[in-house]
N, C-alpha and C positions, 0 to 999 in steps of 0.2 A: 504494500499499500504506499502510495506516495504521500509526502507531507501535505499536499493540497487536499488529497482525499481524506486524510486523517483529520484535518481541520474541520471538514464538513460532516464527518460521521461520528467522531468520538464524543462521548459524554463529557461535558465540562467538569473539571475536577478542581477543587480548592485544596491547597496544601498549606499547612501551618507547620513551621519548624520551631520546635520548642526553644532552641537556643536564641533565635531572633526575637520571639515573644518575651523571653526573659530579659534580653537586652533592652527592649523597648520600655518595659515596665520599670526596670531599675533606673534607666536614664530619665524618664519622666518624673520619677520620685526625687531624683537629685535636682531636677528643675524646681519642683515644689519647695524643696528644702532651701535652695538658693534664693528663691523669691521670699520665703518666710523669714530668713535671717538678715535680709538686706537692711532693715532698720536698726540692727544691732551693730553693724560693722563700724559705725562712726566712733563708738566708745569702747568697743571690745576687740582687743587684738586676736583673741581666740576665734571670735566670729569672723573677723576679717581674713584670718588665715584659712579657715574652712571655706569661706566664700571664694577666695582666689583659687583654692584647690579644686572646688567644684566647677568653677567657670573655665578652668583650663581645658576641660574635656567634655562637659556634659552637652553643650550645644554642638561641638564637633561630632560627638557620637550620634546625635539625632540627625544631623544633616548627612552624615556618612551613610546611615541606615536608609535615609530617604533616597540617596543617590544609588545605593545598591539595588533597590527595587525599581528604579526609574527605567523607562523605555527610551531607547535612542532612535526611535522612528517618529516621524511627524505624526501628530494625532489624527485619527480618523473620526468618524461620527461618535464612536464610543468614547474616545479620549476627550473630545470637545464637550460631550454631555457630562462627563465626570469633572471636567474643569468647572462647570457651573455648579453641579451638585456637591462636590467635595470642597471647593474653595470659594467661589464667588458668593453663593447663597449664604453659607455660614459666616463669611466675612461681613457681608452687609448686615445681617441680623445682629451679630455681636458688636459690631462697630456702632450700630444704632443704639443698642442697649447701653454701651459705655458712654456714649454721648449724652444720653438721657440721665445717667447717673452723675456725670460731670455737671450737667445742668442743675440737678437737684442739690448738689453740694456747693457749687460756685455761683449759681444763678445766671450763668452764661450758657446759652445753647449754641453749639457749633457742630453742624453735621458735615465734617470734613472727611470724606472717604479716601482722600489721597494720603492722609497721614494716619497710620495705624495706631490704635490705642493699646497700650500695654503689650500683651503677648501676641496680638493679632498680626504683627509684622511677619510672622513665620508663614502664614497662609499666603500672603502676597509673594514672599520670596519663593515659596514652594511652587507656585504657579509659574513664576518667571523661570525658575530653574528647569522645570519640566519642559516648558516651551522652547527654551534655548538649547537644551542638551542635544537634540538631533542635529543641530547645525554646528555646535561646538565640537562634537566628536567626529565631524568630517575632517577636521584638521589632523595633521600627523601626530602632534603632541598636545592633546587637549588639556592635560593636567598642567603643562607648562604655561599655556595661554591663560588658564584659569588663575594661576599664581600671578601672572603679570597684571591681569585685570584687578585682582584683589589688592595688590600693592599699589597700583596706580590710583585706585579709587580713593586712597587715603590722602593723596596730594591734590585732588580735584575738588574745588569748592562747589562745582555744579552737581556733584554727587552727594545728595543730602538725604533727609528723612522722607522726602516725597516718594510714595510707593515703596518705601523701605529700601531704596536703592543702595544706601551705604552698606547695610547688612547683607543685602542680596549679593552685591559684588564682593564684599569682604569675605563671606563664608562660601563663596562659589567653589574654591578648591576642595573643600570637604565633600561637596556634592559629587564632583567629578571623581574624587578619590574613592568614594563609595562605588561609583559605576565601574571604576577600574578594578576594585576588589572583586567584583562579580566576574569580570572577564579574566581575572587571575585565578578563578576557581577557588576562592577563599573558603567558601562553605564546604565544598567537597574535600579539599585538602585538610581542613581543620577537623571535620567529623570522622575522617579516616585515621587520624593519629591514634596510636595506642595510649592508654591511660597514663603510663609512665612518662611518655614524652609530653603529654598535655600538662602534667603536674610540674615538669621542669620549666615549661614556658610560664606557668602560673607563678612559680617561685620567683622567676625573674621579674614578672609584672608586679608582684607584691613588693619586691625590693625597690623597683623603680618608683612606685607610688609612695613608699615610705621615704625614699630620698627626697622626692619633690616636696612632701609635706614637711619634712625637717628643714629643708632650705627655706621654704616659705615662712615657717614659724620663727626660725633664727634671724631672718632679715626682715621681719614684718615692718619695722620702721622705715627701712630703705625702700621697700616696695610701695609704701604709702607716699613717700616723697617723689618717687619716680612715676607715680600715677599709672602703674602697670594695669590696674583694673580697667582703665579707660581703653586700653588696647584690646582687652578681652571682650568688650561689648561690640566691637566692629561697627559702630554706628556713628563715628565722628571722623573728621579729617585730623590729621596729626597736629597741625598747627593750632587747632581749636583748644588743645589742652597743653600747649607749650612746646610741642615738638616740631619746630619749624626747620630743623636741620635736614640736609639732603639725605642723611642715612636713616631717617625715621622709618622708611619702608622696610629696612632690614630688621627692625624690631618686630614688625608685623609678620615678616617672613619667618622669624624665629618662633613666634607664637604659633603660627600655622604648623611648623615642623613639630613643635612640642605637642600641640593638640592632636596631630595625626598619630604620633607615637603613643600618647596616652590613650587614644581611642582604641588602637590595636591591643594595648595592654588591658584595657577595660574589657574588650570582647573576649580575651583569653580567660578572664576570671568569671565570665558569665557561665552558669551551669548549662551543659549541653543537653540534658534530659529534662523531662517534665518535673517541676517542683510546685510548691503551693501557690506561687504567684504567676505561673506560666499562663493560665487562662486570662489573667488580668492584662497581659500584654496586648490584647486586642481592644483595650479600652483607653488607650493613650490619648486619643483625640478628645474623649470626654474629660479626662483629667486635665488636659492642656487648656481646654476652653472654659472649664467650670471652676478650676481651683482658685482662680483669681477672685471670684466672688466671695470665697471663704476668707481669703487673706486681706482683701481690701479694707474691711472694717478694722482688722487687727493692726494693719500698717498705718492707717490714717487716723486712728483714735489717739495716738500718742502713748499707748500702753507700753510700747517697747523702747521709748526714748530714754537714753542715758542708762540703760541696763547693762551692767558689766558682769553680773553673776554667771558663773558657768552653769548653774542650775537653770537659769532662764534660757540660756542657749540650748541646753539639753531638752528642756520642755518644749521649746519651739520646734526642734527637730522631730520629737515624738509626735507633736501635733501635725506637722507636715506629712509625716509618714501615714498617720491615721487618715488624713484627708485623701491621700492618694489611694489608700485601701478602700475607703468609703466610695469614692467615685469610680472604682473599678467594678463595683457590684452590678449584677445583671439588671436590677430594678432601675438603676440610673440610666442605663442604655434604653430600657423600655420607655422611660419617662421623657427622655430628651432626644430620642432617635429622629423624631420628625423635624427637628431644627438643626441637629449636628450632622446627621447623615440623611438628608432629605432626598426624595426621589422626584416629586412634583411632576408626574407625567402630564398633568394638565397644561403645563407651561410650554411643552414642546409640540411641534406639529406631529400629527400621527404618522405621516409619511417618513419624517426624520427618525422617529422611534423605530419604525419597521426596518430602517436601513442600518440600525445599530446591530452589528454582528454579536453573537454570543461569545463569551470568553472561553474559547475552547483550546487556545494555543498556549501551552505552558511556556513561560517566558523567563523564569528565573531558575537557577540551579537548585535542584532538589536533592539533598544528601540521601545516602542509603539509610533506610529505616524510617523515612518519612511516610506517614499515613495519608494517602490521597482519598478524599471524601467526595463523592459525586455532589455537584452543586444543588441538585434537586432535593437532596436530603437535608439541606439547611432549613432551619425553622422559619416559619412565616415571620415577616417583619424585617428580615435582613435585606438591606438595599442591594441593588445590583451593582452599584458603583463601588469601586475600590476606594476605601477611606484614605484620606491624606496621611493619617498618622496611625490608624488603628488596625490596618490590615483588612483583608477582604473577608466578609462573613463573620459570624460570631465565633469567638474563641472557644466557647463551650462546646460547640459541635464539631469544630474542625481542627483540634489540636494535633500536632504531629509529634510522634515519639521519635526522639533522636537517639544517637548512639549511646548505649548505657555507659555511664562514667566508670563503673567499677571495672569492667573488662576492656573497654575501649574497642570492642569488636562491633562490627556493623550488624544491625538487625535486618534479617531478610525481609524484603518488601512483600506485601500481600499480593496474591495473584491478581492480575488485571489483564484486560484484553489488549491494551495498548501500553507501550512503555511511556512513563511519565517524563518526557524530555525536560521541559521546564515550565513553570506555571506562573503566569502573569499575576495571579491573585495570591501568590504565596505570602505576601506581606505588604505592608503599607509603604507608601513613599515616605515614610518618615515618621517618628518622631516622631515623637519626639519628639520629634520629634520632636515646640520650643522644646524643644528641649525644654523648653526653654527658659524660656529665654528672657533676656534682660528687658528692661522697660523701654518701649519706643516712645509713646506719648501717653503717660499714665495719668489718669485723673487725680489731681491733687498731689502729685509727686514732686517734692521740692528738688531744686537743682542740687542741693547739698548732697543728696544721695543718688544722683543720676546714675 
């Protein structure tokens, strides 16, 4: 059977790889923690150290995962429909909500959809990355060009917060890096390693993270003075925070290199098999868009101002983890699915919907041991579109069992009529996903903790 025949005759299959779902949930939880402790960093060196440590890699992880599952072909009907349902509609809804909240707090109503509020910048960036990737990868060295774009963006005053261009350009290398990882067969290579080899890599990753944390803590005063935090947000020109030297771009390049290294180290530490939070990895979009509503009152009430106690820091971290766990639950998806993963068939022409082909062509590497579940077995209510951050389909019904960690041996795949080449719905574009992410235009957010 030819590939063309297989496309039209095989049953659509969704694949979820436990390792990637684990990575997504851990990364989004780090995002919530990073946002939660932001108000503590002005007065607490411990909080500032943890903040820098998290921001070195949590956004790069989300963007890298988004790039790993991105397609390098120009979007067809299906891709264009998903652009609306996964990105445009949720962005408009939540940007409107945050504008109304800002109006209630400040008394000023401003519906500016070109400047994203708080975490919403990632939706804009994800749409631009997806649209530009097919053209960027036509170049011989796409990663090199992405690095040049990122470094150059920091020198150009014309690249600002409008449509999140600063962050979109600044973080572009991580998106392309994720795409390259897929073509380097990262998943297949990693899941085939023996357990002993995996733990050697993990030991090195733990040593690296420990070294970075020690260096950050030992020189925290220096890092404050050098304004390293501003480099980690990727949302400003270098000269806007005092770096008007010609070599400022080299600092960003160093941050990108360190971020990519820590991203790989983070991925090696993620469990490869199903664990208690694996199913939650399909809810990252919900955590990403909803966690800010829990943190906003805490951050803006002044409760965390001038707090230096390590117990306060520990309490905020526990609260952030609890928020992430709460927003991962199935009833949250059931309650907010209509606005976060909308379908809205009434908005599209019937003829256009008929021309949207089914997702039958596997498009991402599926490691040995992955359980492929027919699409029609998914429970009612799961949208047809691939979520920007949460993966395709509900995690509860389509989790993939990965290689058992104890033995390192591959699990034999269940019998099926056709080989599972690669699956476009194996995971989300991201993120992460924000990971994220730092504040773009946050209601009531003072410049002192930008």
